[in-house]
C-alpha positions as CSV (number, residue, x, y, z in Angstrom):
1,M,52.3,60.9,-14.5
2,K,54.6,62.0,-12.0
3,P,56.4,59.0,-9.9
4,Y,55.6,58.8,-6.5
5,I,59.1,59.5,-4.2
6,I,59.2,57.1,-1.4
7,L,60.5,58.5,1.9
8,L,62.3,56.8,4.7
9,F,59.9,57.8,7.0
10,S,59.6,57.4,10.7
11,I,62.0,54.6,11.2
12,V,65.3,55.5,10.5
13,L,67.3,52.5,9.8
14,C,70.4,52.0,11.0
15,S,71.2,48.9,8.6
16,C,68.4,46.9,6.1
17,K,70.3,43.7,6.9
18,R,70.0,41.3,9.4
19,E,72.9,41.9,11.9
20,Q,75.8,39.1,11.1
21,Y,77.3,37.1,13.9
22,A,80.3,35.7,11.4
23,I,83.5,34.5,13.7
24,P,85.9,37.1,13.4
25,L,89.8,35.2,13.6
26,T,92.8,36.4,14.4
27,T,96.8,34.8,13.9
28,T,98.2,32.5,16.5
29,S,98.8,33.4,20.0
30,P,102.5,32.0,21.2
31,E,101.1,31.6,24.6
32,M,98.1,29.4,23.2
33,P,98.6,26.0,21.6
34,L,99.7,26.0,18.5
35,V,96.7,25.1,15.4
36,S,97.2,21.4,14.2
37,V,96.3,19.9,10.7
38,V,94.1,17.4,11.2
39,E,94.7,14.0,9.5
40,N,91.6,12.3,7.7
41,T,90.4,10.7,10.6
42,E,86.4,9.9,11.4
43,T,86.0,13.5,12.9
44,V,87.3,15.4,9.9
45,R,84.5,12.6,7.5
46,S,81.9,14.2,9.9
47,A,82.2,17.9,8.8
48,V,80.4,19.5,5.5
49,R,80.3,22.9,4.7
50,V,76.9,24.9,4.8
51,N,76.2,27.7,2.0
52,A,73.3,30.0,2.3
53,T,72.0,33.1,0.4
54,S,69.5,34.6,2.8
55,Q,67.2,37.3,1.9
56,S,65.7,38.8,4.7
57,W,62.7,41.8,4.3
58,N,63.3,45.6,4.9
59,P,61.5,46.7,8.4
60,G,60.8,50.4,7.0
61,Q,59.8,49.6,3.7
62,P,58.1,45.5,4.2
63,W,56.4,45.7,0.9
64,E,60.4,45.0,-0.7
65,K,63.1,42.6,0.4
66,N,67.2,43.6,1.3
67,P,69.8,42.6,-1.0
68,P,70.6,38.7,-0.7
69,T,73.7,38.5,1.0
70,S,75.4,34.8,1.5
71,L,76.9,33.2,4.7
72,R,78.6,30.3,4.8
73,S,79.2,27.6,7.8
74,L,81.1,24.4,9.4
75,G,78.4,22.1,9.5
76,I,78.8,18.1,11.4
77,I,76.8,15.1,10.4
78,V,74.9,14.0,13.7
79,K,73.1,11.1,12.4
80,P,73.3,9.4,9.0
81,G,72.0,12.3,6.0
82,Q,71.4,15.0,9.2
83,V,73.1,18.0,9.3
84,L,73.9,19.9,12.3
85,T,74.3,23.6,12.0
86,S,73.1,27.2,13.5
87,A,70.2,28.5,13.1
88,Q,71.4,31.6,11.3
89,M,72.4,29.9,8.4
90,V,68.7,29.0,7.7
91,A,67.0,32.4,8.9
92,D,65.5,33.9,5.7
93,A,67.1,31.9,3.1
94,T,66.2,31.6,-0.4
95,Y,68.8,28.6,-0.7
96,V,70.6,26.5,1.4
97,E,73.4,23.7,0.0
98,L,75.9,20.9,1.7
99,E,79.7,20.1,0.1
100,L,81.9,18.1,1.2
101,I,85.3,19.7,2.4
102,D,87.1,18.7,-0.6
103,G,84.6,20.9,-2.7
104,S,83.5,17.8,-4.7
105,K,80.5,17.7,-4.5
106,T,77.8,19.9,-3.7
107,I,73.7,19.5,-3.1
108,E,70.8,21.2,-2.1
109,A,69.6,21.3,1.3
110,K,66.2,21.4,3.1
111,T,65.5,22.0,6.8
112,I,64.2,19.2,9.2
113,A,64.0,21.5,12.2
114,V,65.0,24.5,13.3
115,D,65.1,26.5,16.6
116,Y,65.9,30.8,16.4
117,E,65.6,31.1,20.4
118,A,68.6,28.3,20.7
119,N,70.0,28.9,17.3
120,L,70.1,25.3,16.5
121,A,69.0,23.8,12.8
122,L,69.1,20.6,11.6
123,L,69.6,19.6,7.8
124,S,69.0,16.8,5.2
125,V,69.7,17.2,1.5
126,K,66.5,17.9,-0.4
127,S,66.5,15.1,-3.5
128,E,66.7,11.6,-0.7
129,A,67.7,10.3,-4.2
130,D,70.8,11.6,-4.2
131,S,71.3,11.5,-0.7
132,E,73.3,8.2,-0.4
133,A,75.8,9.4,-2.9
134,F,76.6,12.7,-1.1
135,F,77.1,11.1,2.3
136,A,78.7,8.0,0.5
137,N,82.4,9.0,2.6
138,T,81.1,10.1,5.5
139,T,80.7,9.5,9.1
140,P,78.3,10.6,11.7
141,I,79.7,12.2,14.9
142,A,79.1,10.9,18.6
143,L,78.3,13.4,21.1
144,A,80.0,13.8,23.6
145,N,79.2,13.4,27.3
146,S,79.3,16.5,29.2
147,P,82.5,18.3,29.7
148,T,83.7,19.7,32.9
149,I,85.7,23.3,33.5
150,G,89.4,22.9,32.5
151,D,88.7,20.5,30.2
152,N,90.8,20.6,26.9
153,L,88.2,21.3,24.0
154,G,89.4,21.4,19.9
155,I,87.5,23.8,17.0
156,L,87.6,22.1,14.3
157,Q,87.6,24.5,11.1
158,V,89.0,23.6,7.4
159,E,90.2,26.2,4.9
160,D,89.6,27.0,1.7
161,N,91.6,24.5,-0.1
162,G,90.4,21.7,2.1
163,T,92.7,21.6,4.8
164,P,91.1,20.8,8.4
165,L,92.8,22.7,11.6
166,M,92.4,21.9,14.6
167,T,92.6,24.6,17.2
168,E,93.1,23.5,21.0
169,G,90.7,25.7,23.6
170,K,90.6,25.1,27.2
171,L,87.1,25.4,29.0
172,Q,86.9,28.2,31.3
173,S,83.7,28.7,32.3
174,V,79.9,28.1,32.1
175,E,77.0,30.3,31.5
176,V,73.5,30.7,30.6
177,S,73.4,33.6,27.6
178,A,71.9,34.9,24.2
179,S,74.1,33.7,21.1
180,F,71.7,35.1,18.3
181,L,68.5,37.0,20.1
182,T,68.7,39.1,22.8
183,G,67.0,37.5,25.5
184,Q,66.9,33.9,24.6
185,S,69.4,32.4,26.9
186,F,71.0,29.2,26.5
187,L,73.6,27.3,28.4
188,A,77.4,27.7,26.9
189,Y,80.7,27.6,27.4
190,K,83.2,30.1,27.6
191,V,86.6,28.8,26.1
192,K,89.9,30.3,25.8
193,A,91.4,29.8,22.4
194,S,93.5,31.7,19.8
195,M,91.6,30.9,16.4
196,Q,93.3,31.2,12.8
197,S,92.5,34.0,10.4
198,A,91.9,31.5,7.6
199,A,88.2,29.8,7.3
200,S,85.5,32.1,8.6
201,S,82.3,30.9,9.3
202,F,79.2,31.9,11.2
203,S,79.4,28.3,13.3
204,L,82.6,25.8,14.2
205,P,81.9,22.4,15.6
206,V,83.6,21.6,19.0
207,I,85.1,18.4,19.6
208,R,86.1,16.3,22.8
209,N,88.2,13.3,22.0
210,G,86.3,12.9,18.7
211,E,83.1,13.8,19.8
212,L,80.8,16.6,19.4
213,A,80.8,18.8,22.4
214,G,79.3,22.0,21.6
215,I,79.0,24.8,18.3
216,L,81.1,27.7,18.2
217,L,78.8,30.6,17.3
218,S,80.6,33.8,18.1
219,Y,84.5,34.9,19.2
220,N,86.0,37.6,20.9
221,N,88.8,38.4,18.9
222,E,90.4,40.5,21.6
223,D,90.0,38.4,24.9
224,Q,90.1,35.2,22.5
225,I,87.2,33.8,24.2
226,S,85.0,31.9,22.2
227,D,81.0,31.4,23.1
228,V,80.1,27.1,22.6
229,L,76.8,26.4,22.6
230,S,76.5,23.2,24.7
231,I,76.3,19.8,24.0
232,D,73.0,20.2,26.9
233,V,71.5,22.2,24.8
234,I,72.3,20.2,21.7
235,Q,70.9,17.0,23.1
236,H,68.0,18.1,23.5
237,F,67.7,20.2,20.6
238,L,68.7,16.6,18.5
239,A,66.1,14.6,20.8
240,D,63.3,16.8,20.4
241,A,63.9,17.0,16.1
242,A,64.6,12.9,16.5
243,D,60.5,12.1,15.8
244,G,60.0,14.6,12.9
245,D,57.9,16.6,15.2
246,Y,59.8,19.5,16.6
247,A,58.1,21.3,19.8
248,G,61.3,23.7,20.8
249,F,62.2,24.9,24.1
250,P,59.6,25.4,27.2
251,S,58.8,28.4,29.3
252,L,57.9,28.8,32.6
253,G,56.7,32.5,31.8
254,I,57.8,34.4,34.6
255,S,60.2,38.0,35.3
256,I,62.2,37.9,38.3
257,A,64.1,40.3,40.4
258,E,67.0,39.1,42.9
259,T,66.5,39.3,46.9
260,S,70.1,40.9,47.9
261,D,68.1,44.0,49.5
262,P,68.0,43.3,53.2
263,L,64.8,45.3,53.1
264,F,63.4,44.0,50.4
265,R,64.5,40.5,51.8
266,D,62.6,41.7,55.4
267,F,59.5,42.7,53.2
268,L,59.4,39.4,51.3
269,K,59.8,37.4,54.9
270,L,62.9,35.6,53.8
271,T,65.3,34.2,56.8
272,P,68.9,35.1,56.3
273,E,69.5,31.3,55.2
274,Q,66.7,31.0,52.5
275,G,67.9,32.5,49.1
276,G,65.3,32.6,46.2
277,I,64.7,35.1,43.4
278,Y,61.7,37.2,43.5
279,I,58.5,36.9,40.6
280,S,58.1,40.4,39.7
281,K,55.3,39.5,36.4
282,V,53.8,36.2,35.8
283,R,53.0,35.9,31.8
284,P,48.5,35.5,31.4
285,D,48.4,32.0,30.2
286,G,51.6,31.1,30.2
287,S,53.1,27.6,32.5
288,A,53.7,29.5,35.6
289,D,49.7,31.0,35.5
290,K,48.6,28.3,34.8
291,A,50.2,26.4,37.7
292,G,48.9,29.0,40.4
293,V,52.3,30.9,40.5
294,K,51.4,34.9,41.3
295,K,53.3,37.8,41.1
296,G,55.2,38.4,44.7
297,D,55.9,34.9,45.0
298,V,59.7,33.8,45.8
299,L,61.3,31.1,44.3
300,L,63.0,29.4,46.3
301,A,64.2,26.0,44.3
302,A,63.4,23.7,41.2
303,D,63.2,20.3,41.0
304,G,65.1,20.2,44.3
305,Y,67.6,22.5,43.9
306,P,67.8,25.5,46.1
307,I,68.4,28.9,44.1
308,D,70.6,31.4,45.5
309,R,69.5,35.5,46.3
310,L,71.1,36.3,42.6
311,G,69.3,33.5,40.6
312,F,72.1,30.4,40.6
313,F,71.8,27.5,41.1
314,K,74.7,24.0,41.8
315,H,74.8,22.1,38.3
316,P,76.0,18.9,39.4
317,N,78.8,19.2,36.7
318,Y,79.0,22.9,35.9
319,G,79.1,24.6,39.5
320,S,76.8,27.9,39.4
321,V,74.4,27.9,36.5
322,F,71.8,30.5,36.4
323,W,68.4,28.9,37.2
324,G,66.6,28.9,33.6
325,H,68.9,26.8,32.6
326,L,66.6,24.0,34.7
327,V,63.7,25.1,32.6
328,K,65.0,25.3,28.9
329,G,68.1,22.9,29.2
330,E,66.8,20.5,31.4
331,K,63.1,19.9,30.3
332,S,60.7,19.2,27.5
333,A,57.4,20.8,26.4
334,G,55.3,19.0,28.3
335,D,57.1,18.1,31.2
336,T,56.5,19.0,34.7
337,I,58.5,21.1,37.1
338,K,58.0,20.9,40.8
339,L,59.1,24.6,41.8
340,S,59.4,25.0,45.6
341,I,57.8,28.6,46.8
342,L,57.3,31.3,49.3
343,R,54.1,33.4,49.8
344,N,53.8,35.9,52.3
345,G,56.2,33.9,54.1
346,E,54.2,30.6,54.2
347,P,56.1,27.8,52.1
348,S,54.4,26.0,49.0
349,E,54.8,23.5,46.9
350,I,53.1,23.5,43.2
351,T,53.6,21.8,40.5
352,A,53.9,23.0,36.8
353,T,53.6,21.7,33.2
354,L,55.8,23.4,31.0
355,T,54.7,24.8,27.8
356,R,56.6,26.4,24.6
357,D,55.9,30.2,24.4
358,N,54.7,30.1,20.4
359,P,56.0,32.8,18.7
360,K,52.7,33.4,16.8
361,D,50.9,33.8,20.3
362,V,53.1,37.2,21.1
363,L,51.7,40.6,21.1
364,V,54.8,41.7,19.6
365,P,57.1,39.0,18.3
366,H,60.4,39.2,19.0
367,Y,61.8,38.2,15.4
368,Q,60.5,37.2,12.0
369,F,62.3,34.8,10.2
370,D,61.0,33.0,7.3
371,R,57.8,34.9,7.0
372,A,57.1,38.1,5.0
373,P,55.8,41.6,7.2
374,N,52.3,42.1,7.4
375,F,51.8,45.7,6.4
376,L,49.2,47.6,4.5
377,V,49.4,50.9,2.4
378,K,46.6,53.0,1.9
379,G,46.3,56.4,0.3
380,G,50.4,56.4,1.1
381,L,49.4,56.3,4.5
382,I,51.8,53.2,5.3
383,F,50.8,50.7,8.5
384,Q,52.8,48.3,10.1
385,E,52.4,45.0,12.5
386,L,55.0,45.8,15.9
387,N,58.1,43.4,16.0
388,R,61.0,43.9,17.6
389,P,63.1,43.8,14.4
390,L,61.4,47.1,13.6
391,L,62.2,48.4,17.0
392,E,65.6,47.4,16.4
393,A,66.4,49.4,13.7
394,Y,66.5,52.6,15.7
395,G,70.4,51.3,16.3
396,E,72.5,49.9,19.5
397,E,70.3,52.5,21.8
398,W,67.0,51.5,20.5
399,T,65.6,50.9,23.9
400,S,65.7,54.9,24.7
401,R,65.7,55.5,21.1
402,A,62.3,53.7,20.0
403,P,58.8,55.9,20.3
404,L,57.9,55.5,23.6
405,N,54.5,54.1,22.7
406,L,56.0,51.7,20.9
407,L,58.9,50.4,23.6
408,D,55.9,50.2,26.1
409,A,53.7,47.8,24.3
410,Y,56.8,45.6,23.8
411,E,57.6,45.9,27.5
412,N,54.4,45.4,28.8
413,P,52.1,43.8,26.9
414,D,49.7,42.7,29.0
415,K,48.4,46.4,28.9
416,Y,47.5,46.2,25.5
417,E,46.4,42.4,25.5
418,E,43.3,42.5,26.1
419,K,42.3,45.1,22.9
420,F,44.5,43.6,20.4
421,D,45.8,40.4,18.8
422,R,48.7,42.5,17.2
423,I,50.1,46.6,17.6
424,I,49.2,48.4,14.1
425,F,50.4,51.2,14.2
426,L,50.4,54.0,11.4
427,S,54.7,54.2,10.7
428,G,54.8,57.4,8.3
429,S,53.5,58.1,4.6
430,I,54.1,58.1,0.7
431,P,53.5,62.1,0.0
432,S,50.6,61.9,-2.1
433,K,47.2,64.0,-2.6
434,A,45.5,61.9,0.3
435,T,48.5,62.5,2.6
436,V,48.5,66.3,2.7
437,G,48.5,67.5,6.4
438,Y,49.4,64.1,7.1
439,E,53.0,64.0,6.9
440,S,54.5,64.6,9.9
441,L,51.9,61.5,11.3
442,R,54.1,58.6,12.4
443,N,54.6,56.2,15.4
444,L,50.6,56.3,16.3
445,I,49.6,53.0,17.3
446,V,45.5,52.6,15.6
447,K,42.4,51.9,17.4
448,K,39.7,52.3,15.4
449,V,39.3,52.7,11.2
450,N,35.7,53.6,10.3
451,G,34.2,53.0,14.0
452,V,36.0,49.0,14.1
453,E,38.0,48.2,16.4
454,I,41.8,47.0,14.7
455,K,43.0,43.9,16.7
456,D,45.2,43.1,14.3
457,M,46.2,43.5,10.1
458,K,43.3,41.6,8.9
459,S,41.0,43.1,10.8
460,L,42.4,46.9,9.9
461,I,42.4,45.9,6.1
462,E,38.6,44.4,6.3
463,A,37.9,48.0,7.9
464,F,39.0,50.0,5.2
465,K,37.0,48.2,2.8
466,K,34.2,49.8,4.5
467,P,34.0,53.5,4.2
468,N,31.9,56.0,6.3
469,A,28.6,57.3,4.4
470,D,30.4,60.2,3.1
471,K,33.0,58.1,1.5
472,L,35.4,59.3,3.9
473,H,37.9,56.7,6.4
474,S,37.9,57.7,9.8
475,I,41.5,56.8,11.2
476,E,41.7,57.0,15.4
477,F,44.6,56.3,17.3
478,L,45.2,55.0,21.1
479,D,45.8,57.6,23.6
480,E,45.4,60.7,20.9
481,D,42.4,62.7,20.9
482,F,42.5,63.5,17.4
483,T,41.0,61.7,14.3
484,V,42.7,61.3,10.4
485,Y,40.1,61.4,7.6
486,L,41.2,59.9,4.3
487,D,39.2,60.4,1.3
488,E,38.1,57.2,-0.4
489,S,37.9,58.4,-3.9
490,I,41.6,59.9,-3.7
491,S,42.8,57.4,-1.8
492,S,41.9,53.9,-4.2
493,M,43.5,56.8,-7.1
494,V,46.7,57.2,-5.4
495,D,47.0,53.2,-4.6
496,A,46.6,52.7,-8.5
497,A,49.5,54.9,-9.0
498,L,51.4,53.1,-6.5
499,L,51.1,50.2,-8.0
500,Q,51.7,51.5,-11.2
501,S,54.8,52.7,-10.2
502,G,56.4,49.7,-9.3
503,F,54.6,48.2,-5.6
504,N,54.0,45.1,-6.3
505,Q,51.5,44.6,-3.7
506,L,49.8,47.1,-1.0
507,S,49.0,44.9,1.4
508,R,50.0,41.5,3.4
509,A,48.3,40.1,6.4
510,E,49.2,36.2,6.7
């Protein structure tokens, strides 16, 4: 029997690996404070290395995994037996361990809580019986109060030989920005510091007066600017994880636009002294929608903090900060927030109860860690469940290079959510007797199979179990005026051949 040749079908992969954000470090600049070797203080006794082996799934060929990669970071002990690190360290991890900074001991770790949106993870040891011995000479670090702009912060590193280093940096500004996942923004510090080339890491503790002030997540080598996740977000994360039932950061569920244009402001009936941001979209069943917020409303203030025309409010400690921090940085799921709204020129007050967006409920998931992708190979036709990593596989300019119909489903989910729980699409084909003539078909959203409406991968798999009376499978696509027919007997022979040629499975629907 001829072996089947698997082609890279519809998705041109720029990289099969999840993008990694190791902090590229440089040598010390004479204009910046020199790096100092840290003595054996309590701060050093709070640090441990985190080592992980990660193996993500191949977005283009979802039946197989990418080659494994190794990651290393410097974690910080925040409670007895608990280590804080970045979520990136545990994403798709097959093994995670903690290591004392002198290299004398290692121990397998487990995840207590993880938030990929905020890029934070809390670890403990897998074997509780060995915990006391491993942490015997360590000391949990205290959490610092919020710093102010101009404060000096220390960035802790540990060289490969175990020598701890502290680089002094200055807090230059505060902003709400994304560190790991695009579109997931949290309060972060911009710290000016010239980092050492030794001991590169995926994340580093940031210290202020011997206390934890943040987690360094990325470093710009050219500008010598570090992005540091704020202590505010860290405190929120740890408080939520304390009871062992992590709920996550909430969302209001709106999209906004600034109101700087004078004509637009006149249309919205905003007075010159008013700020406010225009609510351009309200997500169905989100916190704002349930509270009665409407598209076209203007959000003037949240919890008493006036919001300006660009979407910023005056934080009592940090100055001008983007309004999203009032939800994600100040609130927990289940909390309420008071919204001052202008609707058709009339002010009103609305109280919303905040909830967290469940990634499993999103039409097109923004990320997919620690879970194998759903797919089906039938007769050589390859069906996949659309998610953002698949779109990002088109490269840095994926927002313009990815297929327009798939981008539309991602950007305008409300158009599809009534008919679909997930977007299932034909991504391509493996050359076979069953797919002759269909080689060019790809990136088509599946509407029906054998007359059954397809809402998710499970419904697709079930529909293929019931061919038509003439033993043909009919496949209909959204916005396409043609039907693909697949012979059941031939496609079943192809499926059997694929399993014999090396496929370990032809479908997954979890």
